[in-house]
C-alpha atoms as one frame of an Amber mdcrd trajectory, in Angstrom:
protein
 -57.590  17.688 -15.880 -55.950  18.578 -19.211 -53.820  16.627 -21.002 -50.689
  16.711 -22.020 -50.723  17.046 -25.399 -53.470  20.353 -24.978 -51.156  21.946
 -21.857 -48.109  21.411 -24.413 -50.757  23.374 -27.190 -50.258  26.439 -24.764
 -48.776  29.398 -25.175 -48.058  28.743 -20.831 -45.949  25.540 -21.254 -42.880
  25.196 -23.493 -43.434  22.599 -25.766 -42.646  19.059 -24.905 -39.843  17.438
 -26.472 -38.236  13.928 -27.536 -34.951  15.072 -28.667 -32.188  16.189 -26.667
 -32.205  19.126 -25.418 -29.485  21.470 -23.912 -28.990  23.061 -20.950 -26.569
  26.453 -19.725 -26.644  26.577 -15.783 -23.756  28.391 -15.030 -20.717  26.986
 -16.521 -22.287  23.687 -16.709 -23.823  22.705 -19.972 -26.613  19.690 -19.531
 -27.263  17.830 -22.151 -30.792  15.841 -22.261 -30.554  12.704 -24.162 -33.421
  11.254 -22.497 -33.713   7.408 -20.759 -30.015   7.509 -22.500 -28.478  10.147
 -20.937 -30.525   9.246 -17.394 -28.911   5.396 -17.447 -25.858   7.267 -17.549
 -25.908   9.630 -14.920 -27.209   6.272 -13.096 -24.713   4.221 -14.036 -22.200
   6.872 -13.019 -23.428   6.949  -9.450 -23.512   3.717  -8.617 -19.648   3.788
  -9.600 -19.266   7.116  -7.566 -20.887   5.570  -4.808 -18.640   2.343  -4.738
 -15.445   4.114  -5.432 -16.278   6.546  -2.134 -16.583   3.119  -0.572 -13.185
   1.156  -1.484 -11.856   4.495   0.164 -13.676   3.737   3.524 -12.378   0.262
   3.617  -8.991   1.699   2.515  -8.264   3.068   5.428 -10.267   0.776   8.170
  -7.984  -0.924   6.817  -4.756   1.624   7.219  -5.889   1.321  11.085  -6.533
  -2.051  11.725  -3.596  -2.575   9.736  -0.856  -2.274  12.623   0.840  -5.787
  13.356  -0.113  -7.948  16.705   1.733  -8.363  19.459   1.193  -5.399  21.146
  -2.322  -5.150  21.728  -3.574  -2.091  21.199  -4.481   1.014  23.532  -8.162
   1.810  24.105  -8.708   4.577  22.371  -7.072   3.485  19.411  -8.152   1.142
  16.615  -7.312  -2.086  17.000  -4.142  -3.892  15.846  -3.689  -6.887  13.787
  -3.757  -9.391  15.752  -5.645 -12.833  14.165  -6.318 -11.141  10.913  -9.505
 -11.525  11.205 -11.234  -8.152  10.963  -8.565  -7.124   9.038  -9.229  -9.383
   6.055 -12.960  -9.026   6.654 -12.760  -5.810   5.666 -15.171  -5.258   2.244
 -17.012  -3.271   0.356 -20.482  -3.736  -0.881 -20.808  -2.484  -4.675 -23.632
   0.059  -5.866 -25.028  -1.567  -9.042 -27.545   0.984 -11.311 -30.574  -0.263
  -9.518 -29.346  -0.151  -6.196 -27.212   3.245  -5.493 -26.358   1.939  -2.630
 -22.916   1.238  -1.401 -20.412   0.673   1.814 -17.851  -0.686   3.225 -17.818
  -3.146   5.584 -17.663  -6.248   7.660 -18.403  -9.561   5.194 -21.811 -11.495
   6.953 -20.869 -14.784   8.342 -17.432 -13.448   8.789 -15.978 -15.665  11.971
 -12.568 -15.014  13.923  -9.599 -17.365  12.273  -8.857 -18.309  15.761 -12.605
 -18.751  17.873 -15.238 -19.154  15.186 -17.122 -16.523  17.189 -18.774 -13.834
  14.786 -16.971 -10.639  13.349 -19.877  -8.629  13.773 -19.621  -9.003  16.899
 -16.851  -8.214  17.726 -15.801  -5.598  15.080 -18.864  -3.659  17.053 -17.498
  -4.241  21.044 -13.670  -2.784  19.950 -16.296  -0.179  18.498 -18.346   1.111
  21.439 -16.629  -1.314  24.116 -17.877  -4.505  25.509 -18.010  -5.437  29.610
 -14.647  -6.940  29.124 -12.698  -4.373  27.503 -12.465  -0.895  26.195 -13.808
   1.286  23.134 -11.003   0.644  20.114 -12.591   3.058  17.800 -11.592   2.498
  14.242 -15.554   1.868  11.935 -16.724   6.352  13.170 -12.871   7.376  12.594
 -12.705   6.150   9.485 -15.566   7.847   8.269 -14.473  11.009   9.561 -11.414
  10.986   8.390 -12.042   9.935   4.732 -15.420  12.908   4.247 -13.170  14.696
   1.840 -11.450  11.724   0.241 -14.480  10.095   0.064 -16.530  13.300  -2.294
 -13.291  13.103  -4.137 -13.241   9.656  -5.361 -17.762  10.209  -6.120 -17.349
  13.568  -7.805 -14.030  12.377  -9.961 -16.048   8.921 -10.744 -18.595  10.080
 -11.374 -17.289  13.335 -13.717 -15.130  10.793 -15.566 -18.035   7.825 -16.482
 -20.340  10.214 -17.121 -18.197  11.201 -20.042 -19.723  13.662 -22.174 -22.739
  14.053 -20.245 -22.068  17.041 -18.517 -20.014  19.240 -19.232 -17.622  21.538
 -16.845 -17.637  19.468 -13.688 -14.265  18.705 -12.341
């Protein structure tokens, strides 16, 4: 097998470049600045992922933010009776080394009146249980936020990346 150095000298392979390289792809100019650029991309992606999760968490709070009583009716999002569910909605922040962000219920959250696990309660509300019909709010939050999630990610990604990618709006 040929070494990279020998391939770099070949007429059939582009030379290896250690300096920043700029590529024009349609209306987008991409400047590769090596590892510094890669770190900027990862940081921008982490912020974009987190902002997308914030959009979902806000929608979750909007759907569950109607003050009860009365209690919600089957097929509609749950009302805010004890505030335990509403207060447990949180965002997991992405980092450049872990590009996963999420919106959901804080681990270990407890109902302020009963002491029950809010995660179990949240799923019972979403899908129903032997005692109550579904009151969907999790999947509805995702479905109603799809466009806003993408918009938040792309806007934050482009803004955070700064001059790294031009022509992206």
